[in-house]
TORLUM-367879 format. One record per residue (C-alpha): chain; y, z, x; residue number from 1. Coordinates in nm, 2 decimals. Layout:
N
ch A, y Y, z Z, x X, i NUM
...
This chain:
395
ch A, y -1.28, z -5.16, x 4.70, i 1
ch A, y -1.34, z -4.90, x 4.98, i 2
ch A, y -1.74, z -4.81, x 5.06, i 3
ch A, y -1.86, z -4.41, x 5.07, i 4
ch A, y -2.23, z -4.24, x 5.10, i 5
ch A, y -2.05, z -4.06, x 4.83, i 6
ch A, y -1.74, z -3.97, x 4.65, i 7
ch A, y -1.72, z -3.60, x 4.59, i 8
ch A, y -1.49, z -3.56, x 4.27, i 9
ch A, y -1.30, z -3.18, x 4.29, i 10
ch A, y -1.17, z -3.00, x 4.56, i 11
ch A, y -1.26, z -2.63, x 4.47, i 12
ch A, y -1.50, z -2.44, x 4.67, i 13
ch A, y -1.82, z -2.62, x 4.52, i 14
ch A, y -1.69, z -2.96, x 4.59, i 15
ch A, y -1.50, z -2.87, x 4.98, i 16
ch A, y -1.86, z -2.70, x 5.04, i 17
ch A, y -2.07, z -3.03, x 4.92, i 18
ch A, y -1.87, z -3.23, x 5.14, i 19
ch A, y -1.87, z -3.00, x 5.42, i 20
ch A, y -2.25, z -3.00, x 5.43, i 21
ch A, y -2.26, z -3.35, x 5.38, i 22
ch A, y -2.06, z -3.45, x 5.65, i 23
ch A, y -2.26, z -3.22, x 5.91, i 24
ch A, y -2.58, z -3.41, x 5.78, i 25
ch A, y -2.35, z -3.75, x 5.94, i 26
ch A, y -2.30, z -3.92, x 5.60, i 27
ch A, y -1.97, z -4.09, x 5.48, i 28
ch A, y -1.80, z -3.86, x 5.19, i 29
ch A, y -1.43, z -3.87, x 5.01, i 30
ch A, y -1.32, z -3.56, x 4.80, i 31
ch A, y -1.06, z -3.63, x 4.52, i 32
ch A, y -0.87, z -3.43, x 4.34, i 33
ch A, y -0.56, z -3.46, x 4.14, i 34
ch A, y -0.45, z -3.15, x 4.26, i 35
ch A, y -0.20, z -3.13, x 4.59, i 36
ch A, y -0.39, z -2.82, x 4.75, i 37
ch A, y -0.74, z -2.77, x 4.83, i 38
ch A, y -0.98, z -2.47, x 4.71, i 39
ch A, y -0.63, z -2.30, x 4.55, i 40
ch A, y -0.95, z -2.07, x 4.34, i 41
ch A, y -1.10, z -1.98, x 4.66, i 42
ch A, y -0.72, z -1.88, x 4.83, i 43
ch A, y -0.65, z -1.67, x 4.54, i 44
ch A, y -0.96, z -1.47, x 4.43, i 45
ch A, y -1.02, z -1.13, x 4.50, i 46
ch A, y -0.67, z -1.06, x 4.58, i 47
ch A, y -0.61, z -1.34, x 4.78, i 48
ch A, y -0.95, z -1.23, x 5.01, i 49
ch A, y -1.21, z -1.41, x 4.82, i 50
ch A, y -1.53, z -1.20, x 4.70, i 51
ch A, y -1.71, z -1.52, x 4.84, i 52
ch A, y -2.09, z -1.36, x 4.77, i 53
ch A, y -2.31, z -1.02, x 4.64, i 54
ch A, y -2.53, z -0.94, x 4.88, i 55
ch A, y -2.74, z -0.77, x 4.60, i 56
ch A, y -2.83, z -1.11, x 4.45, i 57
ch A, y -3.20, z -1.17, x 4.46, i 58
ch A, y -3.44, z -1.46, x 4.34, i 59
ch A, y -3.58, z -1.12, x 4.12, i 60
ch A, y -3.22, z -1.05, x 3.97, i 61
ch A, y -3.08, z -1.40, x 3.94, i 62
ch A, y -3.21, z -1.47, x 3.61, i 63
ch A, y -3.03, z -1.15, x 3.45, i 64
ch A, y -2.73, z -1.19, x 3.63, i 65
ch A, y -2.66, z -1.57, x 3.53, i 66
ch A, y -2.57, z -1.71, x 3.22, i 67
ch A, y -2.74, z -1.98, x 3.10, i 68
ch A, y -2.93, z -2.19, x 2.86, i 69
ch A, y -3.20, z -2.16, x 3.10, i 70
ch A, y -3.13, z -1.88, x 3.33, i 71
ch A, y -3.41, z -1.94, x 3.55, i 72
ch A, y -3.28, z -2.30, x 3.67, i 73
ch A, y -3.02, z -2.19, x 3.91, i 74
ch A, y -3.30, z -2.01, x 4.14, i 75
ch A, y -3.40, z -2.33, x 4.30, i 76
ch A, y -3.08, z -2.36, x 4.47, i 77
ch A, y -3.01, z -1.98, x 4.49, i 78
ch A, y -3.34, z -1.96, x 4.69, i 79
ch A, y -3.27, z -2.20, x 4.93, i 80
ch A, y -2.91, z -2.12, x 5.01, i 81
ch A, y -2.87, z -1.70, x 4.96, i 82
ch A, y -2.59, z -1.47, x 4.99, i 83
ch A, y -2.79, z -1.42, x 5.35, i 84
ch A, y -2.68, z -1.77, x 5.45, i 85
ch A, y -2.32, z -1.81, x 5.33, i 86
ch A, y -2.27, z -1.47, x 5.50, i 87
ch A, y -2.45, z -1.62, x 5.87, i 88
ch A, y -2.19, z -1.97, x 5.77, i 89
ch A, y -1.89, z -1.73, x 5.80, i 90
ch A, y -2.02, z -1.51, x 6.06, i 91
ch A, y -2.06, z -1.83, x 6.33, i 92
ch A, y -1.70, z -1.88, x 6.22, i 93
ch A, y -1.59, z -1.55, x 6.33, i 94
ch A, y -1.49, z -1.50, x 5.97, i 95
ch A, y -1.44, z -1.07, x 5.92, i 96
ch A, y -1.61, z -0.95, x 5.58, i 97
ch A, y -1.68, z -0.63, x 5.46, i 98
ch A, y -1.85, z -0.49, x 5.15, i 99
ch A, y -1.61, z -0.38, x 4.90, i 100
ch A, y -1.88, z -0.23, x 4.58, i 101
ch A, y -2.22, z -0.33, x 4.46, i 102
ch A, y -2.30, z -0.56, x 4.69, i 103
ch A, y -1.92, z -0.71, x 4.67, i 104
ch A, y -1.82, z -0.92, x 5.00, i 105
ch A, y -1.46, z -1.00, x 5.11, i 106
ch A, y -1.32, z -1.17, x 5.36, i 107
ch A, y -1.08, z -0.90, x 5.55, i 108
ch A, y -0.82, z -1.13, x 5.59, i 109
ch A, y -0.69, z -1.44, x 5.39, i 110
ch A, y -0.92, z -1.61, x 5.23, i 111
ch A, y -0.74, z -1.95, x 5.35, i 112
ch A, y -0.95, z -1.91, x 5.63, i 113
ch A, y -1.28, z -2.01, x 5.43, i 114
ch A, y -1.10, z -2.27, x 5.32, i 115
ch A, y -0.98, z -2.42, x 5.65, i 116
ch A, y -1.34, z -2.38, x 5.81, i 117
ch A, y -1.45, z -2.61, x 5.53, i 118
ch A, y -1.14, z -2.88, x 5.57, i 119
ch A, y -1.21, z -2.89, x 5.94, i 120
ch A, y -1.55, z -2.94, x 5.90, i 121
ch A, y -1.53, z -3.18, x 5.62, i 122
ch A, y -1.21, z -3.38, x 5.80, i 123
ch A, y -1.51, z -3.40, x 6.10, i 124
ch A, y -1.63, z -3.71, x 5.97, i 125
ch A, y -1.53, z -3.76, x 5.63, i 126
ch A, y -1.16, z -3.75, x 5.39, i 127
ch A, y -1.00, z -3.61, x 5.14, i 128
ch A, y -0.76, z -3.77, x 4.90, i 129
ch A, y -0.54, z -3.51, x 4.73, i 130
ch A, y -0.25, z -3.60, x 4.43, i 131
ch A, y -0.54, z -3.84, x 4.29, i 132
ch A, y -0.60, z -3.93, x 3.94, i 133
ch A, y -0.95, z -3.96, x 3.85, i 134
ch A, y -0.95, z -4.26, x 3.55, i 135
ch A, y -1.34, z -4.28, x 3.55, i 136
ch A, y -1.65, z -4.32, x 3.65, i 137
ch A, y -1.89, z -4.65, x 3.61, i 138
ch A, y -2.19, z -4.76, x 3.74, i 139
ch A, y -2.22, z -5.07, x 3.96, i 140
ch A, y -2.38, z -5.33, x 4.11, i 141
ch A, y -2.46, z -5.13, x 4.38, i 142
ch A, y -2.41, z -4.74, x 4.27, i 143
ch A, y -2.11, z -4.64, x 4.09, i 144
ch A, y -1.75, z -4.70, x 4.11, i 145
ch A, y -1.46, z -4.45, x 4.10, i 146
ch A, y -1.13, z -4.55, x 3.93, i 147
ch A, y -0.83, z -4.35, x 4.05, i 148
ch A, y -0.46, z -4.40, x 4.03, i 149
ch A, y -0.50, z -4.50, x 4.41, i 150
ch A, y -0.75, z -4.79, x 4.38, i 151
ch A, y -1.15, z -4.87, x 4.29, i 152
ch A, y -1.39, z -4.63, x 4.56, i 153
ch A, y -1.76, z -4.74, x 4.58, i 154
ch A, y -2.04, z -4.55, x 4.65, i 155
ch A, y -2.41, z -4.48, x 4.66, i 156
ch A, y -2.39, z -4.13, x 4.48, i 157
ch A, y -2.12, z -3.90, x 4.33, i 158
ch A, y -2.12, z -3.54, x 4.23, i 159
ch A, y -1.89, z -3.40, x 3.99, i 160
ch A, y -1.77, z -3.09, x 4.11, i 161
ch A, y -1.41, z -3.01, x 3.92, i 162
ch A, y -1.53, z -2.71, x 3.77, i 163
ch A, y -1.44, z -2.58, x 3.43, i 164
ch A, y -1.13, z -2.53, x 3.17, i 165
ch A, y -1.04, z -2.16, x 3.33, i 166
ch A, y -0.69, z -2.08, x 3.48, i 167
ch A, y -0.51, z -2.39, x 3.35, i 168
ch A, y -0.25, z -2.35, x 3.62, i 169
ch A, y -0.42, z -2.42, x 3.88, i 170
ch A, y -0.54, z -2.79, x 3.77, i 171
ch A, y -0.82, z -2.73, x 3.55, i 172
ch A, y -0.89, z -3.00, x 3.30, i 173
ch A, y -1.22, z -3.04, x 3.14, i 174
ch A, y -1.27, z -3.38, x 3.34, i 175
ch A, y -1.62, z -3.32, x 3.47, i 176
ch A, y -1.75, z -3.28, x 3.08, i 177
ch A, y -1.57, z -3.60, x 2.97, i 178
ch A, y -1.79, z -3.77, x 3.25, i 179
ch A, y -2.15, z -3.57, x 3.16, i 180
ch A, y -2.00, z -3.69, x 2.79, i 181
ch A, y -1.92, z -4.10, x 2.91, i 182
ch A, y -2.28, z -4.11, x 3.07, i 183
ch A, y -2.50, z -3.98, x 2.76, i 184
ch A, y -2.56, z -3.60, x 2.94, i 185
ch A, y -2.55, z -3.29, x 2.68, i 186
ch A, y -2.33, z -3.06, x 2.67, i 187
ch A, y -2.35, z -2.66, x 2.59, i 188
ch A, y -2.08, z -2.45, x 2.37, i 189
ch A, y -1.77, z -2.33, x 2.68, i 190
ch A, y -1.62, z -2.07, x 2.63, i 191
ch A, y -1.39, z -1.81, x 2.87, i 192
ch A, y -1.56, z -1.60, x 3.06, i 193
ch A, y -1.48, z -1.31, x 3.27, i 194
ch A, y -1.19, z -1.25, x 3.08, i 195
ch A, y -0.97, z -0.98, x 2.93, i 196
ch A, y -1.06, z -0.86, x 2.49, i 197
ch A, y -0.75, z -0.86, x 2.27, i 198
ch A, y -0.73, z -0.62, x 1.99, i 199
ch A, y -0.60, z -0.67, x 1.63, i 200
ch A, y -0.25, z -0.53, x 1.55, i 201
ch A, y -0.39, z -0.22, x 1.36, i 202
ch A, y -0.58, z -0.13, x 1.67, i 203
ch A, y -0.38, z -0.22, x 1.93, i 204
ch A, y -0.08, z -0.01, x 1.74, i 205
ch A, y -0.31, z 0.30, x 1.85, i 206
ch A, y -0.44, z 0.19, x 2.15, i 207
ch A, y -0.11, z 0.02, x 2.35, i 208
ch A, y 0.03, z 0.35, x 2.45, i 209
ch A, y -0.25, z 0.39, x 2.70, i 210
ch A, y -0.15, z 0.05, x 2.88, i 211
ch A, y -0.27, z 0.09, x 3.24, i 212
ch A, y -0.46, z 0.40, x 3.19, i 213
ch A, y -0.81, z 0.28, x 3.36, i 214
ch A, y -1.12, z 0.49, x 3.43, i 215
ch A, y -1.53, z 0.41, x 3.44, i 216
ch A, y -1.71, z 0.35, x 3.11, i 217
ch A, y -2.03, z 0.24, x 3.00, i 218
ch A, y -1.97, z -0.04, x 2.77, i 219
ch A, y -2.27, z -0.20, x 2.55, i 220
ch A, y -2.34, z -0.50, x 2.33, i 221
ch A, y -2.64, z -0.47, x 2.17, i 222
ch A, y -2.85, z -0.42, x 2.41, i 223
ch A, y -2.68, z -0.49, x 2.68, i 224
ch A, y -2.46, z -0.24, x 2.90, i 225
ch A, y -2.30, z -0.20, x 3.21, i 226
ch A, y -2.10, z 0.10, x 3.32, i 227
ch A, y -1.79, z -0.05, x 3.56, i 228
ch A, y -1.41, z 0.06, x 3.56, i 229
ch A, y -1.22, z 0.01, x 3.23, i 230
ch A, y -0.81, z -0.06, x 3.20, i 231
ch A, y -0.63, z -0.07, x 2.91, i 232
ch A, y -0.32, z -0.34, x 2.83, i 233
ch A, y -0.08, z -0.41, x 2.61, i 234
ch A, y -0.33, z -0.63, x 2.46, i 235
ch A, y -0.64, z -0.47, x 2.48, i 236
ch A, y -0.89, z -0.40, x 2.73, i 237
ch A, y -0.98, z -0.54, x 3.04, i 238
ch A, y -1.13, z -0.44, x 3.41, i 239
ch A, y -1.48, z -0.49, x 3.55, i 240
ch A, y -1.69, z -0.35, x 3.25, i 241
ch A, y -1.48, z -0.58, x 3.02, i 242
ch A, y -1.50, z -0.89, x 3.19, i 243
ch A, y -1.83, z -0.89, x 3.26, i 244
ch A, y -1.93, z -0.77, x 2.89, i 245
ch A, y -1.68, z -1.07, x 2.76, i 246
ch A, y -1.93, z -1.33, x 2.90, i 247
ch A, y -2.16, z -1.21, x 2.63, i 248
ch A, y -1.94, z -1.14, x 2.32, i 249
ch A, y -1.86, z -1.38, x 2.09, i 250
ch A, y -1.63, z -1.34, x 1.80, i 251
ch A, y -1.68, z -1.03, x 1.52, i 252
ch A, y -1.91, z -0.87, x 1.80, i 253
ch A, y -1.83, z -0.47, x 1.79, i 254
ch A, y -1.87, z -0.35, x 2.15, i 255
ch A, y -1.97, z 0.02, x 2.21, i 256
ch A, y -1.77, z 0.27, x 2.45, i 257
ch A, y -1.88, z 0.53, x 2.67, i 258
ch A, y -1.54, z 0.67, x 2.82, i 259
ch A, y -1.70, z 0.93, x 3.02, i 260
ch A, y -2.02, z 0.80, x 3.15, i 261
ch A, y -2.24, z 1.06, x 3.25, i 262
ch A, y -2.12, z 1.37, x 3.11, i 263
ch A, y -2.16, z 1.58, x 2.79, i 264
ch A, y -1.78, z 1.59, x 2.66, i 265
ch A, y -1.91, z 1.81, x 2.38, i 266
ch A, y -2.07, z 2.06, x 2.61, i 267
ch A, y -1.76, z 2.06, x 2.83, i 268
ch A, y -1.50, z 2.08, x 2.54, i 269
ch A, y -1.80, z 2.41, x 2.43, i 270
ch A, y -1.76, z 2.57, x 2.78, i 271
ch A, y -1.39, z 2.56, x 2.76, i 272
ch A, y -1.37, z 2.72, x 2.40, i 273
ch A, y -1.60, z 2.98, x 2.51, i 274
ch A, y -1.34, z 3.07, x 2.84, i 275
ch A, y -1.02, z 3.04, x 2.58, i 276
ch A, y -1.04, z 2.89, x 2.25, i 277
ch A, y -0.71, z 2.94, x 2.13, i 278
ch A, y -0.56, z 2.64, x 2.30, i 279
ch A, y -0.48, z 2.32, x 2.12, i 280
ch A, y -0.78, z 2.07, x 2.07, i 281
ch A, y -0.57, z 1.82, x 2.22, i 282
ch A, y -0.50, z 2.00, x 2.46, i 283
ch A, y -0.85, z 2.11, x 2.55, i 284
ch A, y -0.94, z 1.76, x 2.56, i 285
ch A, y -0.69, z 1.70, x 2.79, i 286
ch A, y -0.79, z 1.86, x 3.04, i 287
ch A, y -1.08, z 1.67, x 3.06, i 288
ch A, y -0.96, z 1.32, x 2.99, i 289
ch A, y -0.62, z 1.16, x 3.08, i 290
ch A, y -0.39, z 1.34, x 2.82, i 291
ch A, y -0.25, z 0.99, x 2.59, i 292
ch A, y -0.63, z 0.94, x 2.55, i 293
ch A, y -0.70, z 1.25, x 2.44, i 294
ch A, y -0.45, z 1.23, x 2.19, i 295
ch A, y -0.61, z 0.92, x 2.06, i 296
ch A, y -0.97, z 1.06, x 2.01, i 297
ch A, y -0.81, z 1.33, x 1.87, i 298
ch A, y -0.67, z 1.16, x 1.60, i 299
ch A, y -0.94, z 0.97, x 1.56, i 300
ch A, y -1.15, z 1.23, x 1.52, i 301
ch A, y -0.94, z 1.37, x 1.24, i 302
ch A, y -0.94, z 1.72, x 1.37, i 303
ch A, y -0.65, z 1.95, x 1.47, i 304
ch A, y -0.57, z 2.29, x 1.54, i 305
ch A, y -0.73, z 2.54, x 1.83, i 306
ch A, y -1.02, z 2.48, x 1.95, i 307
ch A, y -1.15, z 2.80, x 1.87, i 308
ch A, y -1.13, z 2.69, x 1.48, i 309
ch A, y -1.41, z 2.38, x 1.59, i 310
ch A, y -1.78, z 2.45, x 1.56, i 311
ch A, y -2.04, z 2.25, x 1.77, i 312
ch A, y -2.03, z 2.00, x 1.49, i 313
ch A, y -1.66, z 1.93, x 1.56, i 314
ch A, y -1.70, z 1.95, x 1.89, i 315
ch A, y -1.99, z 1.67, x 1.92, i 316
ch A, y -1.79, z 1.46, x 1.62, i 317
ch A, y -1.48, z 1.47, x 1.87, i 318
ch A, y -1.71, z 1.38, x 2.14, i 319
ch A, y -1.83, z 1.07, x 1.99, i 320
ch A, y -1.50, z 0.93, x 1.96, i 321
ch A, y -1.50, z 0.93, x 2.31, i 322
ch A, y -1.82, z 0.90, x 2.39, i 323
ch A, y -1.91, z 0.64, x 2.15, i 324
ch A, y -1.60, z 0.44, x 2.04, i 325
ch A, y -1.68, z 0.13, x 1.82, i 326
ch A, y -1.41, z -0.12, x 1.88, i 327
ch A, y -1.45, z -0.46, x 1.71, i 328
ch A, y -1.22, z -0.73, x 1.98, i 329
ch A, y -1.09, z -1.03, x 1.81, i 330
ch A, y -1.02, z -1.25, x 2.06, i 331
ch A, y -0.98, z -1.29, x 2.45, i 332
ch A, y -0.71, z -1.37, x 2.67, i 333
ch A, y -0.88, z -1.74, x 2.65, i 334
ch A, y -0.88, z -1.97, x 2.93, i 335
ch A, y -0.50, z -1.89, x 3.08, i 336
ch A, y -0.65, z -1.56, x 3.25, i 337
ch A, y -1.08, z -1.65, x 3.21, i 338
ch A, y -1.23, z -1.68, x 3.55, i 339
ch A, y -1.45, z -1.89, x 3.48, i 340
ch A, y -1.60, z -2.10, x 3.16, i 341
ch A, y -1.89, z -2.02, x 3.03, i 342
ch A, y -2.15, z -2.33, x 2.92, i 343
ch A, y -2.15, z -2.67, x 3.04, i 344
ch A, y -2.33, z -2.99, x 3.13, i 345
ch A, y -2.68, z -2.87, x 3.00, i 346
ch A, y -2.93, z -2.78, x 3.30, i 347
ch A, y -3.22, z -3.01, x 3.05, i 348
ch A, y -3.02, z -3.30, x 3.18, i 349
ch A, y -3.04, z -3.22, x 3.54, i 350
ch A, y -3.28, z -3.18, x 3.84, i 351
ch A, y -3.27, z -2.83, x 3.96, i 352
ch A, y -3.37, z -2.92, x 4.32, i 353
ch A, y -3.06, z -3.17, x 4.33, i 354
ch A, y -2.83, z -3.12, x 4.09, i 355
ch A, y -2.87, z -3.49, x 4.00, i 356
ch A, y -2.89, z -3.62, x 3.66, i 357
ch A, y -3.22, z -3.71, x 3.54, i 358
ch A, y -3.07, z -3.98, x 3.36, i 359
ch A, y -2.86, z -4.10, x 3.60, i 360
ch A, y -3.01, z -4.15, x 3.92, i 361
ch A, y -2.72, z -4.09, x 4.21, i 362
ch A, y -2.50, z -3.88, x 3.98, i 363
ch A, y -2.48, z -3.47, x 4.05, i 364
ch A, y -2.28, z -3.20, x 3.87, i 365
ch A, y -2.22, z -2.88, x 4.05, i 366
ch A, y -2.08, z -2.53, x 4.04, i 367
ch A, y -1.88, z -2.43, x 3.71, i 368
ch A, y -1.95, z -2.74, x 3.58, i 369
ch A, y -2.25, z -2.66, x 3.51, i 370
ch A, y -2.42, z -2.44, x 3.19, i 371
ch A, y -2.44, z -2.16, x 3.49, i 372
ch A, y -2.25, z -1.85, x 3.53, i 373
ch A, y -2.27, z -1.60, x 3.70, i 374
ch A, y -2.20, z -1.22, x 3.70, i 375
ch A, y -1.88, z -1.08, x 3.83, i 376
ch A, y -1.83, z -0.94, x 4.15, i 377
ch A, y -1.94, z -1.31, x 4.38, i 378
ch A, y -2.19, z -1.46, x 4.18, i 379
ch A, y -2.02, z -1.77, x 4.04, i 380
ch A, y -1.92, z -1.83, x 4.45, i 381
ch A, y -2.26, z -1.80, x 4.53, i 382
ch A, y -2.36, z -2.03, x 4.28, i 383
ch A, y -2.11, z -2.22, x 4.38, i 384
ch A, y -2.17, z -2.27, x 4.78, i 385
ch A, y -2.56, z -2.35, x 4.64, i 386
ch A, y -2.58, z -2.59, x 4.43, i 387
ch A, y -2.34, z -2.75, x 4.68, i 388
ch A, y -2.59, z -2.70, x 4.93, i 389
ch A, y -2.88, z -2.84, x 4.70, i 390
ch A, y -2.66, z -3.16, x 4.62, i 391
ch A, y -2.55, z -3.27, x 5.00, i 392
ch A, y -2.92, z -3.25, x 5.09, i 393
ch A, y -3.01, z -3.59, x 4.93, i 394
ch A, y -2.67, z -3.76, x 4.96, i 395
């Protein structure tokens, strides 16, 4: 059996970064993955340019921008390897980047540049084993034994960086959860996050004609409200606003959507009425919104006829269909298109500083497999880098 300082399970963002960092520190490590190519989520994210961090992330706002049973758990790792540290690492490698929107940083070129950088660091002193199925992880006399399709490997420490259940076509299996449970660690409920939401047939019959229309919106769920772009689809709703709120959404929850944030549609309609009240109601609203959306709002309001036929109360009723649209999705598109998995290994089972299991010394869990899920916009990649860095310091 081959002996290593650490065996890292999963060749995704967290696993590769942890391995590269440990190798920089002179540790003998190997990364194992059943996939044939490493870093696939890095390669495909952000349209191939990878939203690798978010420079607006701070210690103060982190608890509200990460979902977890304990939103403060991530602070230790995030404050010790920050977005600025990741930017410095990328700059040192000469990889160009730009800020796109609200602190979201993307590479100017292709994301494979980062994958190649991590692989180069790893191969300077470590190993990678691809196409290698992991059958079981068990404690041995001198650490851990990892039983694989290629044989048994031994190490003083094992890092589980296998990701969650999202995007199974890239190889997601939920292996990390099974390993956690085999060692008696509690899991929180898992569900798809950052995922499009779907409508019931009766709602879809009304909204399907709007598929492809995108516009700024404010989406509210309970006391949580956010403003981003929204996209109508053939199955329901998508776009950054919906992906963001989906991580908080549960079956049965209703959303309140303002399709014209920062505007007063009733007042704008009243101004049009004063100028040319003889036009049809849907024509007037079509001056303010996409035609198909205007037609839907008028139909749902129950109003018809000319603009001049309606007083301010009726215009407020119509405006409510646009700026306080109530919709109740019936589901999501699931792990097939979800960008992340919400939930995972319970943070109470892990040391915040090292991501080591409290009851199983030497066993670490990092990245998406942990019950830490960030907002859309580079937050989840930053958690991958930060948690990987934290674990690597003690390998």
